[in-house]
VOVOKE-246862 format. One record per residue (C-alpha): residue number from 1; residue in one letter; chain; z, y, x. Coordinates in steps of 0.001 Angstrom, whole numbers, plus 500000, padded with zeros to 6 digits. Layout:
residues N
<n:NUM, res:A, chain:A, c3:Z, c2:Y, c1:X>
...
//
This chain:
residues 82
<n:1, res:M, chain:A, c3:965244, c2:404726, c1:081065>
<n:2, res:A, chain:A, c3:965505, c2:406580, c1:084059>
<n:3, res:D, chain:A, c3:967631, c2:409767, c1:084491>
<n:4, res:N, chain:A, c3:966199, c2:412834, c1:086041>
<n:5, res:D, chain:A, c3:967589, c2:412138, c1:089364>
<n:6, res:D, chain:A, c3:965948, c2:408592, c1:089404>
<n:7, res:V, chain:A, c3:962495, c2:409976, c1:088520>
<n:8, res:L, chain:A, c3:962724, c2:412404, c1:091650>
<n:9, res:D, chain:A, c3:963507, c2:409326, c1:094013>
<n:10, res:P, chain:A, c3:960264, c2:408506, c1:096286>
<n:11, res:A, chain:A, c3:961005, c2:404808, c1:095854>
<n:12, res:F, chain:A, c3:961438, c2:404869, c1:091853>
<n:13, res:L, chain:A, c3:958002, c2:406857, c1:091856>
<n:14, res:S, chain:A, c3:956213, c2:404407, c1:094099>
<n:15, res:R, chain:A, c3:957242, c2:401566, c1:091947>
<n:16, res:H, chain:A, c3:955547, c2:403314, c1:088924>
<n:17, res:G, chain:A, c3:952085, c2:404206, c1:090034>
<n:18, res:D, chain:A, c3:950054, c2:405422, c1:092626>
<n:19, res:A, chain:A, c3:952032, c2:407813, c1:095413>
<n:20, res:P, chain:A, c3:952836, c2:411142, c1:093936>
<n:21, res:Q, chain:A, c3:950853, c2:414107, c1:095007>
<n:22, res:P, chain:A, c3:952717, c2:417317, c1:095278>
<n:23, res:I, chain:A, c3:951263, c2:420291, c1:093426>
<n:24, res:T, chain:A, c3:952445, c2:423871, c1:092858>
<n:25, res:I, chain:A, c3:951575, c2:425656, c1:089485>
<n:26, res:P, chain:A, c3:952093, c2:429497, c1:089565>
<n:27, res:A, chain:A, c3:954547, c2:430707, c1:087177>
<n:28, res:G, chain:A, c3:953072, c2:431409, c1:083979>
<n:29, res:E, chain:A, c3:950156, c2:429142, c1:084520>
<n:30, res:P, chain:A, c3:949477, c2:426139, c1:082430>
<n:31, res:V, chain:A, c3:949650, c2:422425, c1:084009>
<n:32, res:F, chain:A, c3:947073, c2:421527, c1:081560>
<n:33, res:R, chain:A, c3:945847, c2:422882, c1:078010>
<n:34, res:V, chain:A, c3:945307, c2:421016, c1:074620>
<n:35, res:G, chain:A, c3:942120, c2:419116, c1:074857>
<n:36, res:D, chain:A, c3:942060, c2:418493, c1:078278>
<n:37, res:R, chain:A, c3:941398, c2:414932, c1:079461>
<n:38, res:G, chain:A, c3:944330, c2:412789, c1:080416>
<n:39, res:G, chain:A, c3:944872, c2:410366, c1:083101>
<n:40, res:V, chain:A, c3:947742, c2:412038, c1:084984>
<n:41, res:M, chain:A, c3:951430, c2:412182, c1:084547>
<n:42, res:Y, chain:A, c3:953526, c2:414762, c1:085918>
<n:43, res:V, chain:A, c3:957201, c2:415233, c1:087110>
<n:44, res:L, chain:A, c3:958823, c2:418336, c1:087336>
<n:45, res:V, chain:A, c3:960452, c2:418745, c1:090813>
<n:46, res:E, chain:A, c3:961736, c2:422344, c1:090410>
<n:47, res:G, chain:A, c3:961795, c2:425229, c1:088006>
<n:48, res:T, chain:A, c3:961067, c2:424759, c1:084263>
<n:49, res:A, chain:A, c3:958065, c2:424256, c1:082143>
<n:50, res:D, chain:A, c3:957502, c2:425343, c1:078336>
<n:51, res:V, chain:A, c3:955636, c2:422731, c1:076262>
<n:52, res:L, chain:A, c3:953583, c2:424633, c1:073594>
<n:53, res:I, chain:A, c3:951989, c2:423444, c1:070572>
<n:54, res:G, chain:A, c3:949940, c2:425725, c1:068549>
<n:55, res:G, chain:A, c3:951377, c2:428716, c1:070740>
<n:56, res:T, chain:A, c3:954919, c2:427477, c1:069708>
<n:57, res:T, chain:A, c3:957476, c2:426331, c1:072319>
<n:58, res:V, chain:A, c3:958585, c2:422870, c1:071258>
<n:59, res:E, chain:A, c3:960461, c2:421780, c1:074429>
<n:60, res:K, chain:A, c3:961483, c2:423279, c1:077662>
<n:61, res:A, chain:A, c3:961036, c2:420730, c1:080523>
<n:62, res:T, chain:A, c3:963369, c2:420845, c1:083367>
<n:63, res:R, chain:A, c3:963985, c2:419215, c1:086722>
<n:64, res:G, chain:A, c3:963045, c2:415625, c1:086636>
<n:65, res:A, chain:A, c3:961320, c2:415805, c1:083282>
<n:66, res:L, chain:A, c3:958132, c2:413662, c1:082998>
<n:67, res:F, chain:A, c3:955239, c2:414790, c1:080831>
<n:68, res:G, chain:A, c3:951547, c2:414119, c1:080444>
<n:69, res:E, chain:A, c3:952479, c2:410354, c1:080094>
<n:70, res:M, chain:A, c3:950334, c2:409899, c1:076966>
<n:71, res:G, chain:A, c3:947217, c2:410393, c1:079276>
<n:72, res:L, chain:A, c3:948146, c2:407450, c1:081367>
<n:73, res:I, chain:A, c3:948548, c2:404986, c1:078242>
<n:74, res:D, chain:A, c3:945025, c2:406133, c1:076787>
<n:75, res:Q, chain:A, c3:942984, c2:407743, c1:079257>
<n:76, res:S, chain:A, c3:940647, c2:408859, c1:076781>
<n:77, res:E, chain:A, c3:943304, c2:410676, c1:074870>
<n:78, res:K, chain:A, c3:942872, c2:414468, c1:075086>
<n:79, res:R, chain:A, c3:946005, c2:416456, c1:075662>
<n:80, res:R, chain:A, c3:947968, c2:417647, c1:072589>
<n:81, res:A, chain:A, c3:950197, c2:420115, c1:074040>
<n:82, res:T, chain:A, c3:949947, c2:422915, c1:076645>
//
């Protein structure tokens, strides 16, 4: 299991998939929504992100958090959280 600093290391990321593509999500905008198709996993490099299910915050992601990984396991799987 990697800790938060490990997942931000470019060598770690390159060993665990394609080269990372940085994106910026404006504050308050969702990274993805319930029902969206998977296929991409995200690593939070800075800031925080609320994970919502049914409009309720179930987790607060912080620096180094991985999310969306279920979309890599089963690319037909639709997102279960926003």
